[in-house]
N, C-alpha and C positions, 0 to 999 in steps of 0.2 A: 504494500500500500504506500502511495506517495506520502511524504511528510505532511503536506497540507491536508490530505484526506484523513490521515491518522489524527491530527489535531482536531479536525472537525468531528471525527468519531468520538474522541475523548470528551469534547465539549458537550456533545449530545448525551453521553453517559452521565456527565456531571449534572446536566439539567434534569435527567431522569431521577437521580438521587436527590436533588434539591426538591423535586416534586414530591417524592416519597416523604421527605422531612416535613414539607408543608401540609401534606395530607394526613400525617400521623396525629391521632387525637391526643395521645399522651405526650409528656415532655421527655420521654426516654428515647433519645435519638443518637446515642453515643456511637453505635456501629455505623449508622448512616453518615454521621459527621466525619468519622474516620475515613470512610470510603471517599467522601468528597475531598477531604484533605489529601488523600493519596492520589486521587485523579488529578487534582490541581498541580501537585508536584510533578506528576508524570507529564502533564501538558507542557509545563515549562521545560522539562528535560527533553522531550521530543522536539519541541520548537528550537531548542538550542543545539540539537544534534548530539546530545550526550547519550541518547538511547536509540538503538537501532532495532530493537525487538522488545515486545512486552506481551504479557498474558494477563487477562482479566478472568477471574474464576467465580464471579458471582452467578446469579441465576442463568445468564447466557454466557457461558465460558467461550472465550475467543483468544486466539494467539495472532499477533500482528507483527509482521516484519516490515520495517520502515525503509523505504528507498528514497533517494533524492531525485 
């Protein structure tokens, strides 16, 4: 996947997690917040070229190889 597409993919995953946090009726969103933090760091690393492959293992597991 091209770097731009990988960043777009990660931004969409981040939006999904933020939606889950907003929709959750209780205040216990620790895991969701950790996922958002992890994805935000990954977005920065992919954009900067520090990461060339990553794997997400939540409900829809996916492995991505980043190309330029």
